[in-house]
C-alpha positions, 0 to 999 in steps of 0.5 A: 622497259620491257620488250614484250609490252605495250609501252614498247611497242608504243615506244618504238612506234613512234621512234621508227617513224620519226627516225626515218622522217628525219632522215635528211637531217643528220644532226638531228637525227642522231640526238633524238636517236640518243634521247630515245636511248636514254628515255629507253634506259631511263624508264629505270632510273633516270640516274642510270641514264645520266650515268650511261652518257656520262661512261659514253663521254668519259669513254671517247674522252680517252680513247681521242686522248689515246688516239691523239698521244704518241707517247706509247708509255702516255697511251699505255698509261691513258689506257689503264686509267680508262679500263681503271674506270670502267672496272671501278664501275663495273665492281661498285655497282656489281660487286661490292657485296660480294666482296664484302661480305662473302670475302672479306668478312670470312678473312676479317672474321677470324682475325677479330675473333682471335684480338677479342674484338668480336663485338666491335666487328659485329657492331662495324658490320651492322652499320656497313651491311646497311650502306652495302644494301642500298647499292642498286645495280643498274640494269645491263651494266656488264653489257655497256662496260662490256662494249666501251672497254672493247671501244678503249682497247681497240683503239689502244690497239689501232685497230679502230680511230675512236668515233667521229663525235662523242654523239656517234660514241653515245648513240654507239654504246646506249643504243636501246636495242642491244643496252641492257642484255646486248648483243655485246657489239663492237665498235667496228660493227656498229659504230661506221653506222651510227656515224653514217646513220642508215639512208634510203639506199640501207638494205632493210631485211624487213621480211627477216626482222618481223620474223626475228622479233616474232620467234623471240616473242614465242620464245621468251612470252610463250616457252620461256614464260611457262618453263620457269613458271611451271618447272625451273622456277618451282624446282630451284626454289624448294628442290628438297620436296620433289622427287628425282624425276620432277627436279630433273624436269626443273633441270632441263627446264631452265636449260632451255629456259635460259635459252629461249629468254637470253636468245629472245631478246637476242633476235627481238634486238637483231630485229629491231635494229634492223627495222630502224636500218642498224645491223649486228652480228647474230648472238645464237647459233644453235648451241643445244646443237654442238657436239663439244665445248668449244664448239657450245662456246662458239655458238652460245652467246657468241658476242661474250663467247668471242669477247673473252677470246679477243680481249682475255684468252688472246692477250694472256697469251692462248694457245700459244705459250705451252700446254699447262700455260694453255689450260691455264688461259683458259681456266682463268677466262672462264673463271672471269666469265663466270664472275661477269654473269655475277657476284658469287661462288655458284657463277665462279663455279660454273666459270671454273667447270667449263674452264675445266672441262674445256682443258679436258676435252682438248686432252682426250681428244689428243688421246685419241688423236683426234683435232681439237677442234670438232669437225664440222662434218661428223658421222650421224653417230658422232652428232647423235652421241655429241649433241646428247653429251653436251645437252646433258653437261651444259645442263648439269652447269646450268645447276650451279648459274641457277642456284642462288647458293651452294646449299641450294646446289647440294640439295638439287644434287642430293634431289636428282637420285629421290625415287618417287612420283613425278608431280611436275610430268604433264605432256604440256611439259614435254610438249614445250620443252621439245619446242625449246629445243627445237627452235634453235632450227631458226637461230643464225642462218636457220631464220634465212632458211626459213625466209628462202621458204617463206619467200616462195609464198604469196605476200598475202599468205605471209601476212596470214602466217605472221598474224597469225603467230601473233594470235598464239603467242597472244593467247597463250603467253601467261598474264604479265611480264617477267623480266629477261633473264640477263638482265640481272647481268 
């Protein structure tokens, strides 16, 4: 079920009405919320909805067992089993084909050739590949698996107690606004809200919720979908037929498409959760306004970057183990972060590029006597140059992220320097790209600043503006609804 559809509008209206009408019936209300989340996820496949429920029950029981034990060895053993179970689920659905086709086969083929068993090798491959191709990737499996892992890890570290009931944890893990594409909400943030459930005393930021939803719909339906259809998809599908200007335009298009697409999902998720009385942390904070790559990762997909920091980088030693060990920790963290995004060498190289550059950035800043962390108030000149540089650095890295294989990466890079007449350039393309970039002003605290200005208007004028924005969205949006990019992760 997709957010910007009539079906979801009906679904959410029904859930919203029942959720608030059953406020006095605590247990019944929790059961209904879980049922709604499983129905939302089961819209794609009920088999995966049952798998999600099973994951919730297993992880909660493991967390309860870890919390109840006073034996450090038993706690450690249970924790490792819980981590292994979650990773096994993720590896099976997401990485089986990559491990077999892209890793195992290239290593095994020379051995079979040397042993004279090439025919046996080919027959085995022909039998196994069709079985692997039948594995369907559950939508958002990486997101809810990471949430489950962080929950078990926090219980193991005694940062939080286990959920009061399996029902509360299942509601936390399966909560439909953030289920399939984040943000990756920590148990310490959302689980207490699931246990007590919002009531009449809960502050409902309805104005912020509506603004987030409308801005999210605009980002996705008007900006991201147009950039995908008219620029990014065309260039990355056949880069060899376009000149350098068009390829650059396509790269810019994807750079802003993925921001508008993913931040749109986060905006709508936060807004719909707010209307139900639940509060999520922000997930984007104007990432292309960053002046260093370190700052970019404090602004882009904040829930993932903080997860990688807290559950990978810091446990490996973080920056406490000397210069070279710190650099290695950064590289490993981003290699795994790239692999989390997708099972392919392009994603691994994308992560490696970010990890390597972050290490290089710290070294270069040290040469110039600058602190590793950028200043919160840089000079205007440094701010402008830094933003231009980081935007183009991120755009270059997105070539790896968007390309289906390394061959496509090569085509895109070669075509960037090919002269010719631009086919895709138009005033509308420039306008949409500019709007996509400026929409960052609605991220994070920018949304609250806009609300403060709107608060000075009469409620009737505010309603007219909201209706006008919705009319613009419906009028300009292309036919059909494209899935969100991060559904594949």
